[in-house]
LUMZA-856638 format. One record per residue (C-alpha): x, y negated, z negated; residue number from 1; residue in three letters. Coordinates in Angstrom, 3 decimals, always signed. Each point is the difference from the previous one (the first is absolute). Layout:
+----------+----------+----------+-----+------+
|        x |        y |        z |  nr | rest |
+----------+----------+----------+-----+------+
|        X |        Y |        Z | NUM |  ALA |
...
+----------+----------+----------+-----+------+
//
This chain:
+----------+----------+----------+-----+------+
|        x |        y |        z |  nr | rest |
+----------+----------+----------+-----+------+
|  +42.533 |  -40.056 |   -9.076 |   1 |  MET |
|   +1.540 |   -2.579 |   +2.354 |   2 |  ARG |
|   +1.317 |   +2.738 |   +2.251 |   3 |  LYS |
|   -3.469 |   +1.549 |   +0.254 |   4 |  ILE |
|   -1.586 |   -3.374 |   +0.862 |   5 |  LEU |
|   +2.699 |   -0.729 |   +2.562 |   6 |  ALA |
|   -0.502 |   +3.434 |   +1.561 |   7 |  LEU |
|   -3.777 |   -0.483 |   +0.123 |   8 |  LEU |
|   +0.433 |   -3.435 |   +1.596 |   9 |  ALA |
|   +2.348 |   +1.471 |   +2.605 |  10 |  LEU |
|   -2.435 |   +2.813 |   +0.783 |  11 |  LEU |
|   -2.835 |   -2.501 |   +0.319 |  12 |  LEU |
|   +2.028 |   -2.108 |   +2.438 |  13 |  LEU |
|   +0.905 |   +3.043 |   +2.067 |  14 |  LEU |
|   -3.635 |   +1.114 |   +0.102 |  15 |  LEU |
|   -1.139 |   -3.472 |   +1.053 |  16 |  ALA |
|   +2.618 |   -0.090 |   +2.767 |  17 |  GLU |
|   -1.066 |   +3.433 |   +1.237 |  18 |  ALA |
|   -3.675 |   -0.991 |   +0.106 |  19 |  LEU |
|   +0.218 |   -3.614 |   +1.189 |  20 |  ILE |
|   +3.239 |   -0.016 |   +2.003 |  21 |  GLY |
|   -1.102 |   +1.971 |   +3.095 |  22 |  PRO |
|   -3.230 |   -1.962 |   +0.518 |  23 |  SER |
|   +1.845 |   -3.292 |   -0.470 |  24 |  PHE |
|   +2.610 |   +1.071 |   +2.545 |  25 |  ALA |
|   -2.745 |   +0.969 |   +2.480 |  26 |  ARG |
|   -1.645 |   -3.393 |   -0.477 |  27 |  ALA |
|   +3.281 |   -1.725 |   +0.788 |  28 |  LEU |
|   +0.494 |   +2.179 |   +3.077 |  29 |  ALA |
|   -3.553 |   -0.629 |   +1.271 |  30 |  GLY |
|   -0.991 |   -2.044 |   +3.040 |  31 |  PRO |
|   +1.212 |   -3.591 |   +0.285 |  32 |  LYS |
|   -1.703 |   -2.321 |   +2.461 |  33 |  MET |
|   +2.214 |   -2.706 |   +1.488 |  34 |  VAL |
|   -1.350 |   -2.617 |   +2.395 |  35 |  LEU |
|   +2.168 |   -1.839 |   +2.502 |  36 |  LYS |
|   -2.264 |   -3.028 |   -0.560 |  37 |  GLU |
|   -2.826 |   -0.503 |   -2.501 |  38 |  THR |
|   -1.915 |   -2.784 |   +1.738 |  39 |  SER |
|   -0.464 |   -1.494 |   +3.450 |  40 |  PHE |
|   -1.295 |   -3.458 |   +0.968 |  41 |  ASP |
|   -2.084 |   +0.053 |   +3.174 |  42 |  PHE |
|   -0.058 |   -3.775 |   +0.129 |  43 |  GLY |
|   -2.953 |   -1.717 |   +1.646 |  44 |  ALA |
|   -2.319 |   +2.510 |   +1.682 |  45 |  VAL |
|   -2.780 |   -0.886 |   +2.409 |  46 |  GLU |
|   -3.450 |   +1.095 |   -1.077 |  47 |  GLN |
|   -1.002 |   +3.331 |   +1.525 |  48 |  GLY |
|   +3.555 |   +0.962 |   +0.964 |  49 |  LYS |
|   +1.219 |   +3.459 |   -1.034 |  50 |  THR |
|   +3.339 |   +0.054 |   -1.753 |  51 |  ILE |
|   +2.143 |   +2.831 |   -1.312 |  52 |  ALA |
|   +3.258 |   +0.580 |   -1.840 |  53 |  HIS |
|   +1.804 |   +3.222 |   -0.903 |  54 |  THR |
|   +1.579 |   +0.412 |   -3.423 |  55 |  PHE |
|   +2.819 |   +2.540 |   -0.108 |  56 |  ILE |
|   -0.117 |   +2.244 |   -3.073 |  57 |  VAL |
|   +2.948 |   +2.111 |   -1.113 |  58 |  TYR |
|   -0.001 |   +2.796 |   -2.555 |  59 |  ASN |
|   +3.327 |   -0.226 |   -1.833 |  60 |  LYS |
|   -1.039 |   +2.583 |   -2.603 |  61 |  GLY |
|   +0.469 |   +3.735 |   -0.273 |  62 |  ALA |
|   -3.698 |   +0.960 |   +0.213 |  63 |  GLN |
|   -2.607 |   -0.582 |   +2.733 |  64 |  PRO |
|   -1.603 |   -3.460 |   -0.024 |  65 |  LEU |
|   -3.795 |   +0.029 |   +0.282 |  66 |  ARG |
|   -1.728 |   -3.278 |   +0.837 |  67 |  ILE |
|   -3.587 |   +0.507 |   -1.095 |  68 |  LYS |
|   -1.392 |   -3.519 |   +0.372 |  69 |  ARG |
|   +0.938 |   -3.276 |   +1.644 |  70 |  VAL |
|   -1.676 |   -3.294 |   -0.833 |  71 |  ARG |
|   +0.671 |   -2.975 |   +2.279 |  72 |  PRO |
|   +0.530 |   -3.315 |   -1.747 |  73 |  GLY |
+----------+----------+----------+-----+------+
//
C-alpha cells in the first residue's frame, strides 16, 4: 500500500512539473525593465519654463519589453 501511495505521489509531482514548469520558466525568462535612474530632481524651475529629462530604460530579460503606459509623478 505504501509503495502504491509513493508511486502515485511521484506521478502527481511529475505531472505538476510538466504542467507548471514550462510556464514558470517562461515567466522567469520574460522581460525585465531596468532603469539607470528612477527619479530626477529638477530643482527650482521658473514658472512657464519648459524642462525635460530622459530616462534610459534597459530590457535585461529574454522577451520583448512593452511599455504600455507612463504616468509622471
